[in-house]
N, C-alpha and C positions, 0 to 999 in steps of 0.2 A: 575160607580163603579171604584175606585182606586185600582189597583193590590197592594197587600202588600206581595210581594213575599219572602222578608227577613223573615218576620214572619212565613210565611207557612213553609219555610225551616227549620226554628229552631224548630218549634213544631213537624214537621215531625221526626227530628232527635231525640227529646226527647220521642217520642211514641216509637221509636225503642230501647230505654234504658230502660224505666220505664213502668211498667204496667198501671199506672195512671199518667195522667198529667191534671194539674188544670190550665186551662187558666182564669186568673183574669183580671180585668180591670173596670173601672167605667161604669156606665149604657151608652148605646148608643154610646160606643166608637168603636163598630164593631166587637165585639167577635163572635156573631151568624153569621154574613155575612163571617168572615174569616174561621169559622168552616165549613160552607157550600161549601166554595171554596175548603177546605181540602178534604170534603167528595167526590166531583167532581173529584178529581184527585186520589182518594183511589183506589186501585186494589182490596183490601179485600172487603168482605161483610160489610156493615155498617147499624147499628140501630140507629135511632135518636129519642130521647126523649125530649120534651119542657115541663118543669113543670108548665108553665104559661098556657099551653093547658089543659083543664079539661079532655080531652080523655086521654092523655099521663099520667095525674097525676093518673088517675083511674088505668092505665096499671100498674103503679108503686105502687099501694096501697099494693101489696104483692111483694116487690122488688126482694125477693129470687126466687120467682116462675117466675118472668119476666125476670130477668137478668142471672140466672144460665145457661140456655141453649144456650145463645147467643155466636156466634163466630165472630171473626174479629175485627172490631172497633165499640165501643158503644160510642155514644155521648149523654151526659145528660147536657141540658141546664137549667139554673136558678136552679142549684144544691142547692143553700142555702135555697130553700124552703123546703127541705127534708133532714135535717142534719143527720138523721138516716142512709142515704145511705152509709156514709163513713165507718161505722162499717162493713156493708156487703161487700164493695169494698175491705176491707183489706183481707177478707176470699177468694173472688174471684181472688185477685192479687196473692195469695199464692199458687193457683193450679198448678200442675205439667205441664210444657210446655206452660203456659200461653195462654190458647185457645182464650182469648179475652183481648184487651187492651180497656182502658176507657179514654175518654177525657171528662173531666167535665168542665163547664163554669159557672161562678158566679161572681157577684160583690163582691169584697173583703170587708171583715168586720171581726171584732174581733172573732165572733161566728164561722164564716166559717173557718178561719185559724186555730183557735184552735181546733175545732174538727177533722179537716183533719188531722193536725199535729199529734194529740194523736193517732188516728186510723191507720195512713198510714206511719208512720216514717220509711223512708228508701226505701219505694215503690212508692212515688209520687214526681213529679218534678212540681215547679210552674213556669208560664210563665206570666209575666205581659204585656198585650197590651196596649201600650200608645195611645194617641191621634195622628193623623196624623202628620208626620214630613216633613221637607222641601225636604228630599231624595224621599219621595213619591208623593209630590204635584207638584214639580219641583221649581227650584230657582226663575223662574219668577213670582211665586205665593207667594213669601215670605211675602210680606206686607199684603196680604189677609189673609194668614194663621195667622200671627200676630195679626191682628185686630179681626178675626172670631174665632180663636182657631181650634183646630184639630179634634174636634168631626165632624164625615163626615156629617150628616145632616146639621151642622151649616156652614161647610166650602163649602159645594156644593149647598147652597141655592142660589135662583136666584138673590137676591141682598142683601145688607146689612140690610135693614129692615127686609127682611124674615128671615134672619139669626139671628138677635137679638130677633125676635119673638120667635123662636125655643128655644134659650138659656134661655129666660125668663120662657118659658114653662117648659124647663128641671129642672131648678132650683126649681120651684114650686113642679113639680111631685117628685123630688128627696127628697125633704123636707117632703112632705105629705104621699108619698107611699113607696119609697125606704128605707129610713132610718128606719122606723118602721119594715120593713120585716128583717132587719138587727138586730132587738132586741133593737133598740134606742128608748127610752121613751121620749125624750126631746120634748116639744111642737114645732111644726113647726115654729111659730112666733118667739120664743126665738133662735131658730137655724138660722133662716133667719137674724135676727139682728146680731148674732155672726159672720156669714159668711160674711156679709156686712162689718163689722167692720174689721174682718181678711183681707179683700181685702186691706183696707187702710194701713194695716201692711205689705203688699207684699214687700219682699225685705229688711224688717226691722228686728231687734231683737225682739224676743217674750217677752213679758211683761204681764204675766197672772194676776197679782195684778191689773194693771192698766185697762185692759180689764174687770175684774171682777167688779170693782168699776163703770165702765161706764155702765155695764149691771145690776148691782145690785145683783151680786151673788159673791159667794166666789171664790178665786184664784183655789182651787182644782176643783170646778165645771167647771170653764172655761177651765182647762186643759183637763177634760173629754170630753168637746166639741171639742176641738183641736184634741185630739186622735181620736175621731169619725170620723172627715173629713179626717185625715191622714189615717185612717184605710179604708175608703171607696174611697182612691185615688183621691180625689179631692183637697187635700192640701199635702204640703211637709214640712217636718221640717229638717233643714240643721244644723247639729251638729257643734259646734266650735272645732277648733284645738287650742291646747295650750301646751306650752313647758316651760321648766325651764328657763325662761328669766327674766332679771332684769327690767320687765315692768308688769303693770297690765293689764291682758289680759280679753277680754270679754268671758264669759262662757256661756251666754244664747244662745239658738238656734235661727236661722234666720227662717222666715216665708215666704213661697212661696205657691201661688195657683197652681195646677198643669197645667191648661190650661188658657192661656191668654184670650180666648173668654168668658169664665165664669168670669174671673177677670173683663173684661170691661163691661159685663152685670151688674154685682154687683156694679161697679162704675158709671153707667149710661152713659157709653161711646157708642155713637150710630154709628159713622162713623169715617172715617180716619182723618177728620178735628177736631173732638172732641178729638180723641186720641192725635193727635199732639200738642194740647192746654192743655192737662190735666196735673197736677202736678205729677200724678204717671206715666207718659210716659216713663220716663227714667227707673224707677224700672221695669215696664212691659217688656220693651225690654231686660233689664237684665235677667229677669226670662225665656223669650223666647230663646234668645241666649244661656243662660245655659243649658237649656233642650236639645238643639242641640249638644252642646259640650259634654255632658254626653253621648248622643247617639253616636256621632262620635267616642269617645274615647272608648265606650264599657264599661264604669264604672257603676257599680251599684250605685243608689243614695245613699245608706247606706255607701258607701266608699268615698263619696264627703264631703269635709269640707270648712268651711270659717275661716278666721283669722282676729281678730280686737284686738287692744289695746284701753284702755280707754283715751289715749292721741290723738288718731286720726289715726295713720297708720293701714291699713288693707288690705286684700286680699280677692276678691269675692270667689274665688273657688281653693281649693288646692286638688290635685289628686297626689297619690303616687303609682308608679307601678315599680315593679322590683329594688326597692331600689333608684329609682330617684323621684325627686320632681318636679312637674310642676304646676306652678301657673297661673291663668287666671283672668284678669281684663276685664270687659265689658264697653265699652265707646260708648254711641250713639253720635259720633262725626266723622266726616270726615277726621280729622287730629288728631289721638291720639299721645299724646308724653309721654315721661317718666316723672313721677312725683315723688316728694319726698316720698309719701307713698309706691310706687312701689319699690323705692330704698331700703328703709327700709325692706319691705318684702323680697327683694332678700337677703339682708344681714342677718337679724335676723333668717329666716326660711332656709337659706342656699339653696335656690331654684337652681336647675340645669337650669331652663329655665322658663321664664315668657312669656306668650302670652297675648296680648291685642286685644280682639275681638271687631270689630267694623262693622257698616253696610257698604257693599261694597264687591268688588271683588278683591281688591288689596292685595299685601303681601310685607312688607318691613321691614328692621331691624332698630330698634330704638336704641338699645345698644348691647353690646357684647352677653348678655343672654336674651335680649328682642327683641321679634318680634311682629309686628302689623299684625294680619290676619284678612281681611275681612270675615264676616260670610258666604257669598256666594262663596268665594274661599274655605273656610274650608269645606263647605258642599260638594263641587265638588272634592276637593283634599286631604282632612284631614289636619292635623297638621304637 
C-alpha cells in the first residue's frame, strides 16, 4: 500500500471545517482505501457504511433511523447508489453542535454533483482524489507510472502484462456497470468506440463535428458523450485562453484523458517499447507531465488554460496566480531550446515567466524569462 499522507491531511482539515465532505474520484482510484486509512487514525467513534454491501444497504433503507443517533465520524461509501441521502444529510448537518460529521465517497457524475450541490450548498466540501502521482510513487518510478497510469492496482501489478489486463477489465466494467449506475444510458459499445477515438485526440483540439461524423451521430450527441467522461473524471477538458489580439485565436477546448494508463490501454500500447514507438507518445508524455505540474503548482484544473493561434504559435499551459502569468511548454527532449512559438507567447501574452518542462533532473536558463526544468527536478524541488 502506498501512503497518501497529503490527501489524508487535506481531508482531515476539511472535516474539521465542514459537516459533510464528499470524496470524489474515478472508480478504483483508491477512495475506499484512503477512507479506511483515515478511520485508523480517527480518535472519534466511526461508523462505516458501504452501499455495495447488501447488509449496509438494508441498514440504510430507513436512513433517518440509521443515521440520526450516530455520533463522531460517519463514512458512507458508494453514496451515488442512494441519492436521497443528500436531503437527509442537509438536515443532520444543521443540527446544533454538529454531533456527527459525514465523509461520503462516490464516483463523480452529473447526478451525484447536482443532487449534493442543491441539497447541501454551504455545508459540503468536495475533494477529488486523483490517480497516484510521482511524489507518492517516487521519482525512480516515473517511467512505470507514465506507462501504467496511477490507478493503484494497475501501477502495483506484478508486470506490464498484468497491469494491462487490469486496465482492460476496468474499461469494460466502467462502461458496462459504472456508467449505468451514474444514470448514463449510452450503449457500452458506442461509448467504447467514442472513448477509443477520444484517446487518439489526446492533447489535440476538440472537434465534435468530426467525431460525430466518424461515429454516425450528431455533434450534440458526441458532446454529451464527452461531458459524461469528463463528469466521471476519466477525461479532461482544457479551455482556451484568448485576448484582444490582432490574431485569430483558437477557441475550441483541448482533450486529455485523465490517466495515461487508460490512454495507453485504449491505444493498444502494451509496454515501454510500444510506447516509445507510438505516434501519440509525445502527446501522452505532455498530458502526464501536465498533470504533475498542475499538482505541484496547486492549481485547480478549471483554472488551467492553453493558448493557440490559427497561424501556429501556441502555449501548452497558462496559469495565472496573484497577477502573474506563467506559461508552461512540454518537450520530450533532452535539449529543449527557445522556439519562435515560445517567443511569440512571451510577447503576446505578456508572460512573467515561461517554463519548458522536459524529462530529466536538470534545470537551466534558456532566456531571460525562460527556464528549462526537468520533470524529476520539479517533482523534487518545485518550480
